[in-house]
Structures are given as structure tokens and as C-alpha cells.
C-alpha positions as CSV (number, residue, x, y, z in Angstrom):
1,M,-11.9,-5.1,14.0
2,L,-14.9,-5.0,16.3
3,I,-18.3,-4.0,14.9
4,I,-20.1,-2.2,17.7
5,P,-23.9,-1.6,17.2
6,T,-24.9,1.7,18.7
7,L,-28.2,2.5,20.5
8,Q,-29.1,6.1,21.3
9,L,-31.9,6.5,23.8
10,L,-34.3,9.5,24.0
11,D,-37.7,9.6,25.5
12,G,-37.8,5.9,26.0
13,N,-37.0,5.1,22.3
14,C,-34.1,4.4,20.1
15,V,-33.3,7.4,17.9
16,T,-30.7,8.5,15.4
17,L,-29.7,12.1,14.9
18,T,-28.8,14.0,11.8
19,R,-25.8,16.4,12.3
20,G,-26.3,15.8,16.1
21,N,-29.6,17.7,16.0
22,I,-31.3,16.4,19.1
23,T,-34.4,18.6,18.5
24,E,-35.4,16.6,15.4
25,P,-34.5,12.9,16.1
26,E,-35.5,10.1,13.9
27,V,-37.4,7.7,16.2
28,W,-37.2,4.0,15.7
29,H,-40.1,2.5,17.6
30,G,-39.8,-0.8,19.5
31,D,-38.5,-1.8,22.8
32,P,-34.8,-0.8,23.1
33,V,-33.9,-3.9,25.2
34,E,-35.5,-6.2,22.7
35,R,-33.6,-4.4,19.9
36,A,-30.3,-4.8,21.8
37,L,-30.9,-8.5,22.4
38,G,-31.8,-8.9,18.7
39,L,-28.4,-7.4,17.7
40,V,-26.7,-9.9,20.0
41,E,-28.6,-12.8,18.4
42,Q,-27.3,-11.6,15.0
43,G,-23.8,-11.9,16.3
44,A,-22.9,-8.6,18.0
45,E,-20.0,-9.0,20.4
46,R,-20.2,-5.6,22.0
47,L,-22.9,-2.9,22.3
48,H,-22.7,0.9,22.8
49,V,-25.6,2.7,24.5
50,T,-25.9,6.4,24.7
51,D,-28.3,8.1,27.1
52,L,-29.2,11.3,25.3
53,G,-31.2,12.3,28.3
54,G,-27.9,12.5,30.1
55,V,-26.5,14.7,27.4
56,T,-29.4,17.1,27.4
57,G,-30.3,17.0,31.1
58,G,-33.6,15.5,30.3
59,E,-35.2,12.1,31.1
60,R,-32.6,9.5,32.0
61,H,-32.8,5.9,30.8
62,T,-31.1,4.2,33.7
63,E,-33.4,1.2,33.9
64,I,-33.3,0.5,30.2
65,M,-29.5,0.6,30.2
66,Q,-29.3,-1.6,33.3
67,A,-31.6,-4.1,31.6
68,I,-29.4,-4.2,28.5
69,I,-26.3,-4.7,30.6
70,R,-27.9,-7.5,32.6
71,Q,-29.5,-9.3,29.7
72,A,-27.2,-8.8,26.7
73,G,-24.6,-11.4,27.5
74,V,-21.9,-9.3,25.8
75,P,-19.9,-6.3,27.0
76,V,-21.9,-3.0,26.9
77,Q,-20.2,0.4,26.9
78,V,-22.2,3.4,28.1
79,S,-22.1,7.1,27.5
80,G,-24.2,10.2,28.2
81,G,-23.9,12.5,31.2
82,M,-20.8,11.0,32.7
83,R,-19.9,14.1,34.7
84,S,-19.5,13.0,38.4
85,D,-17.7,10.5,40.5
86,E,-21.1,9.2,41.6
87,T,-22.3,8.6,38.1
88,V,-19.1,6.8,37.1
89,G,-19.2,4.7,40.3
90,F,-22.8,3.8,39.6
91,W,-22.2,2.5,36.1
92,R,-19.1,0.6,37.2
93,E,-21.2,-1.1,39.8
94,A,-23.9,-1.7,37.3
95,G,-21.5,-3.8,35.2
96,A,-20.7,-1.4,32.3
97,A,-17.8,-2.9,30.3
98,R,-16.6,0.6,29.4
99,I,-17.6,4.2,30.3
100,V,-17.3,6.9,27.7
101,F,-16.4,10.5,28.5
102,G,-17.6,13.2,26.1
103,S,-17.7,16.9,27.0
104,T,-16.0,16.3,30.4
105,A,-12.8,15.4,28.6
106,I,-12.8,19.0,27.3
107,T,-14.0,20.8,30.3
108,D,-12.3,18.8,33.0
109,P,-9.5,16.7,31.4
110,D,-7.6,16.3,34.7
111,W,-10.7,14.6,36.2
112,V,-10.9,12.2,33.3
113,K,-7.2,11.4,33.4
114,R,-7.5,10.7,37.2
115,W,-10.2,8.1,36.5
116,A,-8.2,6.6,33.7
117,K,-5.2,6.2,35.9
118,T,-7.3,4.7,38.7
119,V,-8.9,2.1,36.4
120,P,-6.5,1.6,33.4
121,D,-7.8,0.4,30.1
122,Y,-11.4,0.9,31.1
123,F,-12.4,4.4,30.1
124,I,-13.0,5.8,26.6
125,V,-12.8,9.4,25.4
126,S,-15.1,10.5,22.6
127,V,-13.7,13.0,20.2
128,D,-16.3,14.8,17.9
129,V,-14.7,16.8,15.1
130,Y,-16.3,19.4,12.9
131,Q,-14.5,21.6,10.4
132,G,-11.2,21.1,12.1
133,H,-12.3,21.6,15.7
134,V,-13.2,19.3,18.6
135,M,-16.8,20.0,19.4
136,N,-18.3,20.4,22.9
137,S,-21.9,20.0,24.3
138,G,-23.1,17.3,21.9
139,W,-21.7,18.8,18.7
140,G,-23.2,22.2,19.6
141,T,-20.1,24.3,20.4
142,P,-16.6,24.3,18.9
143,S,-13.8,24.1,21.5
144,M,-10.4,25.7,21.2
145,F,-8.8,22.3,20.4
146,T,-7.7,21.0,17.1
147,P,-8.3,17.2,16.9
148,I,-4.5,16.4,16.8
149,D,-3.7,18.6,19.8
150,F,-6.7,17.2,21.7
151,V,-5.6,13.6,21.0
152,H,-2.0,14.3,22.0
153,S,-3.3,15.9,25.3
154,F,-4.1,12.3,26.3
155,D,-0.7,10.8,25.4
156,G,0.4,8.5,28.2
157,T,-3.1,8.3,29.7
158,P,-4.1,4.6,30.0
159,L,-7.4,4.9,28.1
160,A,-9.1,1.8,26.6
161,A,-9.8,3.7,23.3
162,L,-10.7,7.0,21.6
163,I,-13.9,7.3,19.7
164,I,-13.4,9.5,16.7
165,T,-16.5,11.0,15.1
166,D,-16.0,13.2,12.0
167,I,-19.2,15.2,11.8
168,D,-18.4,16.3,8.3
169,R,-19.1,12.7,7.3
170,D,-22.7,13.4,8.2
171,I,-22.9,16.2,5.6
172,D,-21.5,14.2,2.7
173,L,-17.7,14.8,2.9
174,P,-16.6,11.2,3.1
175,D,-13.1,11.6,1.8
176,A,-12.2,14.2,4.4
177,S,-13.7,11.9,7.1
178,F,-11.6,8.9,6.3
179,A,-8.5,11.1,6.0
180,L,-9.1,12.6,9.5
181,T,-9.6,9.3,11.2
182,A,-6.6,7.8,9.5
183,K,-4.4,10.8,10.6
184,L,-5.5,10.6,14.2
185,A,-5.0,6.9,14.3
186,E,-1.4,7.5,13.2
187,E,-0.9,10.2,15.9
188,T,-1.7,8.0,18.9
189,R,-1.0,4.6,20.4
190,I,-4.4,4.6,22.0
191,P,-6.7,2.3,20.0
192,I,-9.2,4.1,17.8
193,I,-12.9,3.3,17.4
194,S,-14.5,5.1,14.4
195,S,-18.0,6.4,14.7
196,G,-20.3,7.7,12.0
197,L,-18.2,6.6,9.1
198,V,-20.0,3.4,8.1
199,K,-22.8,4.1,5.7
200,Q,-22.3,1.1,3.5
201,V,-20.5,-2.2,3.7
202,D,-17.5,-0.9,1.6
203,D,-16.8,1.5,4.4
204,I,-16.1,-1.4,6.7
205,S,-13.5,-2.8,4.3
206,T,-11.8,0.6,4.2
207,L,-11.6,0.8,8.0
208,R,-10.5,-2.7,8.4
209,Y,-7.2,-2.0,6.5
210,M,-6.5,1.2,8.3
211,P,-3.8,0.9,11.1
212,N,-4.8,1.2,14.7
213,I,-8.6,1.0,14.1
214,A,-9.9,-1.3,16.8
215,G,-13.6,-1.0,16.1
216,A,-16.4,0.7,14.2
217,M,-19.6,1.9,15.8
218,I,-22.6,1.7,13.6
219,G,-26.0,3.2,14.3
220,R,-28.2,4.6,11.6
221,A,-26.9,2.2,8.9
222,L,-28.1,-0.8,10.9
223,F,-31.5,0.8,11.7
224,D,-32.3,1.7,8.1
225,R,-30.8,-1.5,6.8
226,S,-28.2,0.2,4.6
227,V,-25.8,-2.3,6.4
228,E,-26.8,-5.8,7.6
229,L,-25.0,-6.7,10.8
230,K,-24.1,-10.3,9.8
231,Q,-22.5,-9.0,6.6
232,A,-20.7,-6.3,8.5
233,L,-19.3,-8.8,11.0
234,A,-18.2,-11.1,8.1
235,I,-16.2,-8.3,6.5
236,A,-14.7,-6.9,9.7
237,R,-13.6,-10.3,11.1
238,P,-13.6,-12.8,8.2
239,E,-13.1,-16.5,9.0
240,P,-9.5,-17.6,8.5
241,G,-8.8,-19.7,5.5
242,R,-7.9,-23.4,5.8
243,T,-4.3,-24.1,6.8
244,A,-2.2,-27.3,6.4
245,E,-2.0,-29.4,9.5
246,F,1.3,-30.3,11.1
247,I,2.2,-34.0,10.3
């Protein structure tokens, strides 16, 4: 299982959000590019970068994200404001390893599916769930979709993965969160990346033994040091034990 450190960019800084509330971000000062490179030095094999300016229509962080892609030396998946052919084409040319669709997968699923069929196993759809509904507009508005129906709407679409975020996990309902992720992982053949579930290292152990979980995105827990990246990597992908050599 991949551990994917997550950087959210707002006003030139790395931030974390509580319950998706973008009006009261927790700011983590320091250069985002240096922070990304530090995570790679600690062993990160993939990074996820979200441009919250692209989500809100505010200041974009194109140069920072390009620098991370160029310098990281590991695959970088990007999200935030992926709403046009021009934007998708730009980030493909910029070297993004994966592009993540959020609200556009709800508002224009045919457009997302067209891109997925054009470049198979490259695009990811983010599924944010709160109180039984898939959320739109950065957790702000409930859609008409249940998570299972929404996931099934992409059956047969050659996506690289689905990112599942259970917003209830952010308001201290952890059992429901793991149950939802496990259920959705059973409902699809598309690999699942969990988001927001890891608050302590034991959560990584739980995810590792759930079927069809390809990765876990971790943001706040790395920033506030509730989880150390090296320990997370060791749990997610432990070194194999010694085996007898053929004689």
C-alpha cells in the first residue's frame, strides 16, 4: 500500500482544513517546495498536491506545483480546479503523474469519462462523502448521489483510482469512516486511495489489510507529527522476511 503525503496550497502556504472549512485554514509556514522535497528525503514514493486556489477561484499556485513536479524525483499527482481541456492539457505537459477530478466528476461526468478513455489509467476521481451523500464544491454542497451509486456510475471507466474521503472521520466518527471505505472498496474494481482516515499509525495497519486499498493519503497527521512518515512507510510496506535460498 502506498503512503501518499498530501500538500494543500493556499495563499502560498501549506495548509490543512478542518471539515473542509477553507475560511479558517491552519497554516503551516515554510516553503512548500522544500517541504515536499523533505518528504521525499524521508522516503515518500509519491506526493499529492492540491491547489486550493483552483478550488475557490482564488490565487493559483502553478509555479510552486511545477517546481515540486520538476524537483521531487517521484510521481506527483495534482488536483484543484481541473475543469477544462486546457487545464488538463497543461498539467499533462507539466509532467503530473496523475490528475485528480473533483466536482467536475459530479457536474460533467461525461467529460471526465472522455478524458479517462483518452488516457487510460491516468486520471483519478475524488469522492467526498458526508452523511451518506457525495459532496460537491469542496465539501460545501450535498449532491443527489449516494456514494455507492456514484462509484458505480464509473464502472468500466479506465480510471487509475478513486480517492475516498469520508468527511465524518473529521468529526470523530471513525468506525463509520472505515466501514464506508471498506464497503466502497468492495463495490468497485477501481483501486481505492483513502483520504483523511489516517490519524494515528494504527489506522495504517487497518487500511493495509482492507481489500482493494491501493494507497492512503496523509496530510494533517504528518504536519502535526501524529504520524511519522518513516514509521507509516514501514507499516504500509514492511520489508519481506528472510527466505531460504534455492540450493
